[in-house]
ChimeraX commands (.cxc) that place a marker at each C-alpha (Angstrom):
marker #1 position -27.47,-7.10,97.25 radius 0.5
marker #1 position -25.24,-4.14,98.31 radius 0.5
marker #1 position -24.57,-1.10,95.92 radius 0.5
marker #1 position -20.87,-1.97,95.88 radius 0.5
marker #1 position -21.43,-5.57,94.76 radius 0.5
marker #1 position -24.26,-4.45,92.25 radius 0.5
marker #1 position -21.83,-2.04,90.55 radius 0.5
marker #1 position -19.07,-4.58,90.57 radius 0.5
marker #1 position -21.36,-7.03,88.79 radius 0.5
marker #1 position -22.39,-4.40,86.35 radius 0.5
marker #1 position -18.86,-3.57,85.67 radius 0.5
marker #1 position -18.06,-7.19,85.13 radius 0.5
marker #1 position -20.92,-7.70,82.62 radius 0.5
marker #1 position -19.92,-4.51,80.72 radius 0.5
marker #1 position -16.36,-5.75,80.56 radius 0.5
marker #1 position -17.42,-9.25,79.13 radius 0.5
marker #1 position -19.76,-7.58,76.74 radius 0.5
marker #1 position -17.01,-5.36,75.54 radius 0.5
marker #1 position -14.51,-7.97,75.05 radius 0.5
marker #1 position -17.13,-10.01,73.17 radius 0.5
marker #1 position -17.93,-7.18,71.03 radius 0.5
marker #1 position -14.27,-6.61,70.24 radius 0.5
marker #1 position -13.75,-10.30,69.43 radius 0.5
marker #1 position -16.71,-10.31,67.03 radius 0.5
marker #1 position -15.35,-7.20,65.11 radius 0.5
marker #1 position -11.65,-8.28,65.33 radius 0.5
marker #1 position -12.02,-11.73,64.10 radius 0.5
marker #1 position -11.20,-12.68,60.54 radius 0.5
marker #1 position -14.10,-12.78,58.44 radius 0.5
marker #1 position -15.02,-16.04,56.98 radius 0.5
marker #1 position -17.06,-17.22,53.99 radius 0.5
marker #1 position -18.92,-20.25,54.06 radius 0.5
marker #1 position -18.08,-22.81,51.40 radius 0.5
marker #1 position -20.86,-24.36,49.58 radius 0.5
marker #1 position -21.54,-28.09,50.09 radius 0.5
marker #1 position -20.25,-29.62,46.80 radius 0.5
marker #1 position -23.17,-32.15,46.94 radius 0.5
marker #1 position -25.80,-29.45,47.30 radius 0.5
marker #1 position -27.45,-28.53,44.35 radius 0.5
marker #1 position -26.99,-24.86,42.74 radius 0.5
marker #1 position -28.14,-22.87,40.02 radius 0.5
marker #1 position -24.69,-21.18,39.51 radius 0.5
marker #1 position -22.32,-23.16,37.29 radius 0.5
marker #1 position -19.21,-24.40,39.13 radius 0.5
marker #1 position -15.99,-22.49,38.26 radius 0.5
marker #1 position -13.55,-24.62,36.46 radius 0.5
marker #1 position -10.23,-25.49,38.01 radius 0.5
marker #1 position -8.59,-25.16,34.56 radius 0.5
marker #1 position -8.22,-21.73,32.90 radius 0.5
marker #1 position -9.66,-21.28,29.41 radius 0.5
marker #1 position -7.30,-22.28,26.60 radius 0.5
marker #1 position -5.33,-19.42,25.13 radius 0.5
marker #1 position -6.62,-18.84,21.64 radius 0.5
marker #1 position -4.15,-18.39,18.71 radius 0.5
marker #1 position -5.03,-17.09,15.15 radius 0.5
marker #1 position -3.19,-18.18,12.06 radius 0.5
marker #1 position -3.59,-17.55,8.27 radius 0.5
marker #1 position -5.70,-20.18,6.75 radius 0.5
marker #1 position -3.29,-20.60,3.73 radius 0.5
marker #1 position -0.06,-19.07,4.52 radius 0.5
marker #1 position 2.22,-17.92,1.79 radius 0.5
marker #1 position 6.00,-18.85,1.66 radius 0.5
marker #1 position 8.20,-15.96,2.26 radius 0.5
marker #1 position 10.80,-15.44,-0.59 radius 0.5
marker #1 position 14.30,-16.20,0.52 radius 0.5
marker #1 position 16.10,-12.81,1.14 radius 0.5
marker #1 position 19.69,-12.19,2.11 radius 0.5
marker #1 position 20.50,-9.59,4.62 radius 0.5
marker #1 position 23.58,-8.15,6.44 radius 0.5
marker #1 position 23.30,-7.28,10.14 radius 0.5
marker #1 position 24.68,-4.42,11.73 radius 0.5
marker #1 position 28.07,-6.61,12.49 radius 0.5
marker #1 position 28.25,-7.02,8.45 radius 0.5
marker #1 position 27.49,-10.67,8.78 radius 0.5
marker #1 position 25.12,-12.08,5.90 radius 0.5
marker #1 position 21.88,-13.58,7.08 radius 0.5
marker #1 position 19.50,-15.64,4.88 radius 0.5
marker #1 position 15.89,-16.52,5.73 radius 0.5
marker #1 position 16.48,-19.83,4.02 radius 0.5
marker #1 position 19.00,-20.82,6.58 radius 0.5
marker #1 position 16.34,-20.72,9.40 radius 0.5
marker #1 position 14.12,-23.14,7.72 radius 0.5
marker #1 position 13.27,-25.76,10.29 radius 0.5
marker #1 position 12.86,-22.99,13.17 radius 0.5
marker #1 position 10.10,-20.67,13.93 radius 0.5
marker #1 position 11.12,-17.08,12.87 radius 0.5
marker #1 position 10.07,-13.78,14.22 radius 0.5
marker #1 position 10.64,-10.81,12.07 radius 0.5
marker #1 position 10.38,-7.86,13.99 radius 0.5
marker #1 position 10.37,-4.41,12.92 radius 0.5
marker #1 position 11.16,-1.74,15.45 radius 0.5
marker #1 position 13.36,1.20,16.28 radius 0.5
marker #1 position 15.38,2.54,19.31 radius 0.5
marker #1 position 12.96,5.63,19.45 radius 0.5
marker #1 position 9.85,3.65,19.60 radius 0.5
marker #1 position 8.64,3.10,23.41 radius 0.5
marker #1 position 6.52,-0.08,22.81 radius 0.5
marker #1 position 9.48,-1.36,20.79 radius 0.5
marker #1 position 11.80,-1.06,23.64 radius 0.5
marker #1 position 9.15,-2.28,26.17 radius 0.5
marker #1 position 8.79,-5.68,24.39 radius 0.5
marker #1 position 12.66,-6.19,23.67 radius 0.5
marker #1 position 13.37,-7.86,27.10 radius 0.5
marker #1 position 10.72,-10.27,26.52 radius 0.5
marker #1 position 12.08,-11.09,22.90 radius 0.5
marker #1 position 15.63,-11.56,24.47 radius 0.5
marker #1 position 14.15,-14.16,27.18 radius 0.5
marker #1 position 12.22,-15.77,24.35 radius 0.5
marker #1 position 15.33,-16.07,22.31 radius 0.5
marker #1 position 17.50,-17.41,25.00 radius 0.5
marker #1 position 14.67,-20.13,26.22 radius 0.5
marker #1 position 14.09,-21.41,22.78 radius 0.5
marker #1 position 17.42,-20.92,20.97 radius 0.5
marker #1 position 17.12,-24.42,19.53 radius 0.5
marker #1 position 13.55,-23.68,18.00 radius 0.5
marker #1 position 13.40,-20.15,17.30 radius 0.5
marker #1 position 15.20,-17.45,15.63 radius 0.5
marker #1 position 14.30,-13.60,15.85 radius 0.5
marker #1 position 15.54,-11.06,13.54 radius 0.5
marker #1 position 15.24,-7.34,14.48 radius 0.5
marker #1 position 14.65,-5.04,11.65 radius 0.5
marker #1 position 15.70,-1.44,12.71 radius 0.5
marker #1 position 13.77,1.27,11.21 radius 0.5
marker #1 position 16.19,3.89,12.54 radius 0.5
marker #1 position 17.61,6.56,10.55 radius 0.5
marker #1 position 20.80,6.43,12.37 radius 0.5
marker #1 position 23.90,4.64,10.83 radius 0.5
marker #1 position 24.16,0.73,11.76 radius 0.5
marker #1 position 27.02,1.73,14.17 radius 0.5
marker #1 position 24.72,3.72,16.22 radius 0.5
marker #1 position 21.94,1.07,16.20 radius 0.5
marker #1 position 24.56,-1.64,17.16 radius 0.5
marker #1 position 25.76,0.24,20.05 radius 0.5
marker #1 position 22.42,0.63,21.38 radius 0.5
marker #1 position 21.47,-3.12,20.76 radius 0.5
marker #1 position 24.75,-4.33,22.71 radius 0.5
marker #1 position 23.89,-1.78,25.59 radius 0.5
marker #1 position 20.38,-3.42,25.95 radius 0.5
marker #1 position 21.72,-7.17,25.60 radius 0.5
marker #1 position 19.86,-7.78,22.42 radius 0.5
marker #1 position 20.83,-11.60,21.56 radius 0.5
marker #1 position 19.54,-11.76,18.11 radius 0.5
marker #1 position 20.74,-10.30,14.93 radius 0.5
marker #1 position 19.80,-6.81,14.18 radius 0.5
marker #1 position 19.24,-5.64,10.39 radius 0.5
marker #1 position 18.63,-2.24,8.99 radius 0.5
marker #1 position 15.29,-1.52,7.08 radius 0.5
marker #1 position 15.31,-1.23,3.37 radius 0.5
marker #1 position 12.94,-1.16,0.41 radius 0.5
marker #1 position 13.46,-4.59,-0.42 radius 0.5
marker #1 position 12.59,-5.96,3.06 radius 0.5
marker #1 position 9.45,-3.93,3.10 radius 0.5
marker #1 position 8.36,-5.33,-0.23 radius 0.5
marker #1 position 8.55,-8.86,1.17 radius 0.5
marker #1 position 7.18,-8.20,4.70 radius 0.5
marker #1 position 4.44,-5.77,3.47 radius 0.5
marker #1 position 2.06,-4.03,5.71 radius 0.5
marker #1 position 4.74,-2.13,8.17 radius 0.5
marker #1 position 2.44,0.91,8.99 radius 0.5
marker #1 position 3.40,1.13,12.64 radius 0.5
marker #1 position 6.22,0.36,15.05 radius 0.5
marker #1 position 6.52,-2.54,16.30 radius 0.5
marker #1 position 5.06,-4.70,13.59 radius 0.5
marker #1 position 6.17,-8.53,13.72 radius 0.5
marker #1 position 5.89,-11.25,11.29 radius 0.5
marker #1 position 5.60,-14.93,12.50 radius 0.5
marker #1 position 6.98,-17.57,10.20 radius 0.5
marker #1 position 6.75,-21.24,10.61 radius 0.5
marker #1 position 9.35,-23.94,10.13 radius 0.5
marker #1 position 8.49,-24.12,6.33 radius 0.5
marker #1 position 9.37,-20.17,6.00 radius 0.5
marker #1 position 5.51,-19.69,5.59 radius 0.5
marker #1 position 4.18,-16.43,7.01 radius 0.5
marker #1 position 1.45,-17.50,9.48 radius 0.5
marker #1 position 0.41,-14.22,11.11 radius 0.5
marker #1 position 1.35,-10.53,11.38 radius 0.5
marker #1 position 1.13,-8.66,14.56 radius 0.5
marker #1 position 0.92,-4.86,14.56 radius 0.5
marker #1 position 1.90,-3.15,17.95 radius 0.5
marker #1 position 3.56,-4.63,20.98 radius 0.5
marker #1 position 3.69,-8.36,21.27 radius 0.5
marker #1 position 2.23,-10.05,24.29 radius 0.5
marker #1 position 4.83,-12.32,25.95 radius 0.5
marker #1 position 2.58,-15.15,26.80 radius 0.5
marker #1 position 0.73,-15.28,23.27 radius 0.5
marker #1 position 4.31,-15.00,21.65 radius 0.5
marker #1 position 5.73,-17.97,23.54 radius 0.5
marker #1 position 2.49,-20.07,22.94 radius 0.5
marker #1 position 2.85,-19.31,19.04 radius 0.5
marker #1 position 6.35,-20.31,19.18 radius 0.5
marker #1 position 5.88,-23.59,21.05 radius 0.5
marker #1 position 2.79,-24.62,18.66 radius 0.5
marker #1 position 4.78,-23.96,15.52 radius 0.5
marker #1 position 7.75,-25.60,16.88 radius 0.5
marker #1 position 5.72,-28.76,17.61 radius 0.5
marker #1 position 6.24,-28.43,21.25 radius 0.5
marker #1 position 3.27,-29.19,23.87 radius 0.5
marker #1 position 0.91,-26.14,24.66 radius 0.5
marker #1 position -2.57,-26.04,25.69 radius 0.5
marker #1 position -4.00,-23.61,23.10 radius 0.5
marker #1 position -6.88,-23.44,20.51 radius 0.5
marker #1 position -6.00,-22.48,17.00 radius 0.5
marker #1 position -8.32,-20.56,14.76 radius 0.5
marker #1 position -7.71,-20.29,10.91 radius 0.5
marker #1 position -8.22,-16.70,9.42 radius 0.5
marker #1 position -8.08,-15.14,6.28 radius 0.5
marker #1 position -5.32,-12.83,5.53 radius 0.5
marker #1 position -6.27,-9.37,4.74 radius 0.5
marker #1 position -4.51,-8.54,1.62 radius 0.5
marker #1 position -6.28,-5.30,0.71 radius 0.5
marker #1 position -3.78,-2.64,-0.42 radius 0.5
marker #1 position -2.93,0.39,2.03 radius 0.5
marker #1 position -4.60,3.48,0.77 radius 0.5
marker #1 position -3.49,7.03,1.03 radius 0.5
marker #1 position -5.04,8.81,4.01 radius 0.5
marker #1 position -7.01,12.00,3.05 radius 0.5
marker #1 position -6.15,11.41,-0.66 radius 0.5
marker #1 position -8.50,14.25,-1.99 radius 0.5
marker #1 position -6.61,16.71,-0.03 radius 0.5
marker #1 position -3.52,15.81,-2.01 radius 0.5
marker #1 position -2.59,18.64,-4.66 radius 0.5
marker #1 position 0.23,16.87,-6.43 radius 0.5
marker #1 position 1.62,13.26,-6.82 radius 0.5
marker #1 position 5.17,12.72,-7.91 radius 0.5
marker #1 position 5.67,12.01,-11.51 radius 0.5
marker #1 position 1.92,12.94,-12.48 radius 0.5
marker #1 position 0.73,16.11,-13.96 radius 0.5
marker #1 position -2.58,17.01,-12.40 radius 0.5
marker #1 position -2.81,20.58,-13.24 radius 0.5
marker #1 position -4.36,19.94,-16.72 radius 0.5
marker #1 position -7.47,18.25,-15.04 radius 0.5
marker #1 position -10.52,20.03,-14.08 radius 0.5
marker #1 position -11.57,19.88,-10.44 radius 0.5
marker #1 position -13.94,16.91,-11.17 radius 0.5
marker #1 position -11.32,14.95,-13.14 radius 0.5
marker #1 position -8.76,15.34,-10.42 radius 0.5
marker #1 position -11.09,13.88,-7.78 radius 0.5
marker #1 position -11.85,11.20,-10.38 radius 0.5
marker #1 position -8.08,10.42,-10.95 radius 0.5
marker #1 position -7.10,10.45,-7.32 radius 0.5
marker #1 position -10.14,8.31,-6.16 radius 0.5
marker #1 position -9.00,5.88,-8.83 radius 0.5
marker #1 position -5.50,5.91,-8.08 radius 0.5
marker #1 position -6.32,5.38,-4.49 radius 0.5
marker #1 position -8.44,2.27,-5.43 radius 0.5
marker #1 position -6.05,0.40,-7.81 radius 0.5
marker #1 position -3.25,-1.71,-6.38 radius 0.5
marker #1 position 0.31,-1.18,-7.26 radius 0.5
marker #1 position 1.88,-4.42,-8.24 radius 0.5
marker #1 position 5.51,-3.75,-7.20 radius 0.5
marker #1 position 4.95,-5.88,-4.25 radius 0.5
marker #1 position 4.48,-2.82,-1.71 radius 0.5
marker #1 position 0.77,-3.99,-0.92 radius 0.5
marker #1 position -0.45,-0.10,-1.62 radius 0.5
marker #1 position -2.44,1.71,-3.92 radius 0.5
marker #1 position -0.89,3.44,-6.76 radius 0.5
marker #1 position -1.46,6.81,-4.92 radius 0.5
marker #1 position 0.03,5.53,-1.72 radius 0.5
marker #1 position 2.89,3.95,-3.58 radius 0.5
marker #1 position 3.69,7.20,-5.58 radius 0.5
marker #1 position 3.79,9.13,-2.53 radius 0.5
marker #1 position 5.71,6.80,-0.18 radius 0.5
marker #1 position 7.98,5.72,-2.94 radius 0.5
marker #1 position 8.42,8.27,-5.85 radius 0.5
marker #1 position 11.07,6.38,-7.32 radius 0.5
marker #1 position 8.90,3.20,-7.97 radius 0.5
marker #1 position 9.26,2.16,-11.48 radius 0.5
marker #1 position 6.13,-0.01,-11.52 radius 0.5
marker #1 position 3.46,2.43,-10.22 radius 0.5
marker #1 position 4.51,5.57,-12.36 radius 0.5
marker #1 position 3.64,4.07,-15.73 radius 0.5
marker #1 position 0.31,2.56,-14.19 radius 0.5
marker #1 position -0.46,5.93,-12.68 radius 0.5
marker #1 position 0.06,7.92,-15.78 radius 0.5
marker #1 position -2.32,5.50,-17.54 radius 0.5
marker #1 position -5.19,6.29,-15.29 radius 0.5
marker #1 position -4.58,10.13,-15.41 radius 0.5
marker #1 position -4.34,9.82,-19.28 radius 0.5
marker #1 position -7.64,7.69,-19.62 radius 0.5
marker #1 position -9.41,10.24,-17.23 radius 0.5
marker #1 position -8.17,13.43,-19.02 radius 0.5
marker #1 position -9.48,12.23,-22.34 radius 0.5
marker link #1:1,2 radius 0.2
marker link #1:2,3 radius 0.2
marker link #1:3,4 radius 0.2
marker link #1:4,5 radius 0.2
marker link #1:5,6 radius 0.2
marker link #1:6,7 radius 0.2
marker link #1:7,8 radius 0.2
marker link #1:8,9 radius 0.2
marker link #1:9,10 radius 0.2
marker link #1:10,11 radius 0.2
marker link #1:11,12 radius 0.2
marker link #1:12,13 radius 0.2
marker link #1:13,14 radius 0.2
marker link #1:14,15 radius 0.2
marker link #1:15,16 radius 0.2
marker link #1:16,17 radius 0.2
marker link #1:17,18 radius 0.2
marker link #1:18,19 radius 0.2
marker link #1:19,20 radius 0.2
marker link #1:20,21 radius 0.2
marker link #1:21,22 radius 0.2
marker link #1:22,23 radius 0.2
marker link #1:23,24 radius 0.2
marker link #1:24,25 radius 0.2
marker link #1:25,26 radius 0.2
marker link #1:26,27 radius 0.2
marker link #1:27,28 radius 0.2
marker link #1:28,29 radius 0.2
marker link #1:29,30 radius 0.2
marker link #1:30,31 radius 0.2
marker link #1:31,32 radius 0.2
marker link #1:32,33 radius 0.2
marker link #1:33,34 radius 0.2
marker link #1:34,35 radius 0.2
marker link #1:35,36 radius 0.2
marker link #1:36,37 radius 0.2
marker link #1:37,38 radius 0.2
marker link #1:38,39 radius 0.2
marker link #1:39,40 radius 0.2
marker link #1:40,41 radius 0.2
marker link #1:41,42 radius 0.2
marker link #1:42,43 radius 0.2
marker link #1:43,44 radius 0.2
marker link #1:44,45 radius 0.2
marker link #1:45,46 radius 0.2
marker link #1:46,47 radius 0.2
marker link #1:47,48 radius 0.2
marker link #1:48,49 radius 0.2
marker link #1:49,50 radius 0.2
marker link #1:50,51 radius 0.2
marker link #1:51,52 radius 0.2
marker link #1:52,53 radius 0.2
marker link #1:53,54 radius 0.2
marker link #1:54,55 radius 0.2
marker link #1:55,56 radius 0.2
marker link #1:56,57 radius 0.2
marker link #1:57,58 radius 0.2
marker link #1:58,59 radius 0.2
marker link #1:59,60 radius 0.2
marker link #1:60,61 radius 0.2
marker link #1:61,62 radius 0.2
marker link #1:62,63 radius 0.2
marker link #1:63,64 radius 0.2
marker link #1:64,65 radius 0.2
marker link #1:65,66 radius 0.2
marker link #1:66,67 radius 0.2
marker link #1:67,68 radius 0.2
marker link #1:68,69 radius 0.2
marker link #1:69,70 radius 0.2
marker link #1:70,71 radius 0.2
marker link #1:71,72 radius 0.2
marker link #1:72,73 radius 0.2
marker link #1:73,74 radius 0.2
marker link #1:74,75 radius 0.2
marker link #1:75,76 radius 0.2
marker link #1:76,77 radius 0.2
marker link #1:77,78 radius 0.2
marker link #1:78,79 radius 0.2
marker link #1:79,80 radius 0.2
marker link #1:80,81 radius 0.2
marker link #1:81,82 radius 0.2
marker link #1:82,83 radius 0.2
marker link #1:83,84 radius 0.2
marker link #1:84,85 radius 0.2
marker link #1:85,86 radius 0.2
marker link #1:86,87 radius 0.2
marker link #1:87,88 radius 0.2
marker link #1:88,89 radius 0.2
marker link #1:89,90 radius 0.2
marker link #1:90,91 radius 0.2
marker link #1:91,92 radius 0.2
marker link #1:92,93 radius 0.2
marker link #1:93,94 radius 0.2
marker link #1:94,95 radius 0.2
marker link #1:95,96 radius 0.2
marker link #1:96,97 radius 0.2
marker link #1:97,98 radius 0.2
marker link #1:98,99 radius 0.2
marker link #1:99,100 radius 0.2
marker link #1:100,101 radius 0.2
marker link #1:101,102 radius 0.2
marker link #1:102,103 radius 0.2
marker link #1:103,104 radius 0.2
marker link #1:104,105 radius 0.2
marker link #1:105,106 radius 0.2
marker link #1:106,107 radius 0.2
marker link #1:107,108 radius 0.2
marker link #1:108,109 radius 0.2
marker link #1:109,110 radius 0.2
marker link #1:110,111 radius 0.2
marker link #1:111,112 radius 0.2
marker link #1:112,113 radius 0.2
marker link #1:113,114 radius 0.2
marker link #1:114,115 radius 0.2
marker link #1:115,116 radius 0.2
marker link #1:116,117 radius 0.2
marker link #1:117,118 radius 0.2
marker link #1:118,119 radius 0.2
marker link #1:119,120 radius 0.2
marker link #1:120,121 radius 0.2
marker link #1:121,122 radius 0.2
marker link #1:122,123 radius 0.2
marker link #1:123,124 radius 0.2
marker link #1:124,125 radius 0.2
marker link #1:125,126 radius 0.2
marker link #1:126,127 radius 0.2
marker link #1:127,128 radius 0.2
marker link #1:128,129 radius 0.2
marker link #1:129,130 radius 0.2
marker link #1:130,131 radius 0.2
marker link #1:131,132 radius 0.2
marker link #1:132,133 radius 0.2
marker link #1:133,134 radius 0.2
marker link #1:134,135 radius 0.2
marker link #1:135,136 radius 0.2
marker link #1:136,137 radius 0.2
marker link #1:137,138 radius 0.2
marker link #1:138,139 radius 0.2
marker link #1:139,140 radius 0.2
marker link #1:140,141 radius 0.2
marker link #1:141,142 radius 0.2
marker link #1:142,143 radius 0.2
marker link #1:143,144 radius 0.2
marker link #1:144,145 radius 0.2
marker link #1:145,146 radius 0.2
marker link #1:146,147 radius 0.2
marker link #1:147,148 radius 0.2
marker link #1:148,149 radius 0.2
marker link #1:149,150 radius 0.2
marker link #1:150,151 radius 0.2
marker link #1:151,152 radius 0.2
marker link #1:152,153 radius 0.2
marker link #1:153,154 radius 0.2
marker link #1:154,155 radius 0.2
marker link #1:155,156 radius 0.2
marker link #1:156,157 radius 0.2
marker link #1:157,158 radius 0.2
marker link #1:158,159 radius 0.2
marker link #1:159,160 radius 0.2
marker link #1:160,161 radius 0.2
marker link #1:161,162 radius 0.2
marker link #1:162,163 radius 0.2
marker link #1:163,164 radius 0.2
marker link #1:164,165 radius 0.2
marker link #1:165,166 radius 0.2
marker link #1:166,167 radius 0.2
marker link #1:167,168 radius 0.2
marker link #1:168,169 radius 0.2
marker link #1:169,170 radius 0.2
marker link #1:170,171 radius 0.2
marker link #1:171,172 radius 0.2
marker link #1:172,173 radius 0.2
marker link #1:173,174 radius 0.2
marker link #1:174,175 radius 0.2
marker link #1:175,176 radius 0.2
marker link #1:176,177 radius 0.2
marker link #1:177,178 radius 0.2
marker link #1:178,179 radius 0.2
marker link #1:179,180 radius 0.2
marker link #1:180,181 radius 0.2
marker link #1:181,182 radius 0.2
marker link #1:182,183 radius 0.2
marker link #1:183,184 radius 0.2
marker link #1:184,185 radius 0.2
marker link #1:185,186 radius 0.2
marker link #1:186,187 radius 0.2
marker link #1:187,188 radius 0.2
marker link #1:188,189 radius 0.2
marker link #1:189,190 radius 0.2
marker link #1:190,191 radius 0.2
marker link #1:191,192 radius 0.2
marker link #1:192,193 radius 0.2
marker link #1:193,194 radius 0.2
marker link #1:194,195 radius 0.2
marker link #1:195,196 radius 0.2
marker link #1:196,197 radius 0.2
marker link #1:197,198 radius 0.2
marker link #1:198,199 radius 0.2
marker link #1:199,200 radius 0.2
marker link #1:200,201 radius 0.2
marker link #1:201,202 radius 0.2
marker link #1:202,203 radius 0.2
marker link #1:203,204 radius 0.2
marker link #1:204,205 radius 0.2
marker link #1:205,206 radius 0.2
marker link #1:206,207 radius 0.2
marker link #1:207,208 radius 0.2
marker link #1:208,209 radius 0.2
marker link #1:209,210 radius 0.2
marker link #1:210,211 radius 0.2
marker link #1:211,212 radius 0.2
marker link #1:212,213 radius 0.2
marker link #1:213,214 radius 0.2
marker link #1:214,215 radius 0.2
marker link #1:215,216 radius 0.2
marker link #1:216,217 radius 0.2
marker link #1:217,218 radius 0.2
marker link #1:218,219 radius 0.2
marker link #1:219,220 radius 0.2
marker link #1:220,221 radius 0.2
marker link #1:221,222 radius 0.2
marker link #1:222,223 radius 0.2
marker link #1:223,224 radius 0.2
marker link #1:224,225 radius 0.2
marker link #1:225,226 radius 0.2
marker link #1:226,227 radius 0.2
marker link #1:227,228 radius 0.2
marker link #1:228,229 radius 0.2
marker link #1:229,230 radius 0.2
marker link #1:230,231 radius 0.2
marker link #1:231,232 radius 0.2
marker link #1:232,233 radius 0.2
marker link #1:233,234 radius 0.2
marker link #1:234,235 radius 0.2
marker link #1:235,236 radius 0.2
marker link #1:236,237 radius 0.2
marker link #1:237,238 radius 0.2
marker link #1:238,239 radius 0.2
marker link #1:239,240 radius 0.2
marker link #1:240,241 radius 0.2
marker link #1:241,242 radius 0.2
marker link #1:242,243 radius 0.2
marker link #1:243,244 radius 0.2
marker link #1:244,245 radius 0.2
marker link #1:245,246 radius 0.2
marker link #1:246,247 radius 0.2
marker link #1:247,248 radius 0.2
marker link #1:248,249 radius 0.2
marker link #1:249,250 radius 0.2
marker link #1:250,251 radius 0.2
marker link #1:251,252 radius 0.2
marker link #1:252,253 radius 0.2
marker link #1:253,254 radius 0.2
marker link #1:254,255 radius 0.2
marker link #1:255,256 radius 0.2
marker link #1:256,257 radius 0.2
marker link #1:257,258 radius 0.2
marker link #1:258,259 radius 0.2
marker link #1:259,260 radius 0.2
marker link #1:260,261 radius 0.2
marker link #1:261,262 radius 0.2
marker link #1:262,263 radius 0.2
marker link #1:263,264 radius 0.2
marker link #1:264,265 radius 0.2
marker link #1:265,266 radius 0.2
marker link #1:266,267 radius 0.2
marker link #1:267,268 radius 0.2
marker link #1:268,269 radius 0.2
marker link #1:269,270 radius 0.2
marker link #1:270,271 radius 0.2
marker link #1:271,272 radius 0.2
marker link #1:272,273 radius 0.2
marker link #1:273,274 radius 0.2
marker link #1:274,275 radius 0.2
marker link #1:275,276 radius 0.2
marker link #1:276,277 radius 0.2
marker link #1:277,278 radius 0.2
marker link #1:278,279 radius 0.2
marker link #1:279,280 radius 0.2
marker link #1:280,281 radius 0.2
marker link #1:281,282 radius 0.2
view
């Protein structure tokens, strides 16, 4: 074979090899699917996702009827919503997670208008007219009520925003959520409590009714309505510790110490706290 033919053959083979190499690299990668009939030590992945787990209180308590006025001046009674699932959502215009969950609540209220009623309890310091303007601008399609002491005594445990209370169709509080609601979970709760089909597993839990304590209580130098100056250092520590252990019975779900600090006008915690201090002083 002459040199030109040999060179041509080498070039041809090189081109073929190059094309083959490019094809091997460029072709889409494929993963071999296992034979369904073949045995395997790996458990097959279910085609059905795991059921969503919902938690509700084991023995939910009925919520006392309360009459409120929304920012439009219209009266609202919790009793009028019996037969519907109710979400009482404590929020504020200045609260980022509150604002983030509002679009989901709007969609939920619109989708389940016959089964669900959402009530927004605004914790803003602004007047109702300002809150109403903000709510209208953001398309909130459920009533907005301004927060007050009476509402906080009925819906206890609002220590952060947002906080939401879920009521069943019998106006019993079945769960409290602290923090931003998850849209999928809230919709599943709504459907389950409304008696609508939904693929969930429900777990009953005990409600945590422990009263909220005053943080860093031993650093407090004075408590409204109480004279701690006549106590020794040891007595003061003992008094504050006890005040921060004993619950107030005004309905705030707080200890005496926390109630005196948060609500100095409370007529229930003051005499009880004075009794504690007097007993330790003597």
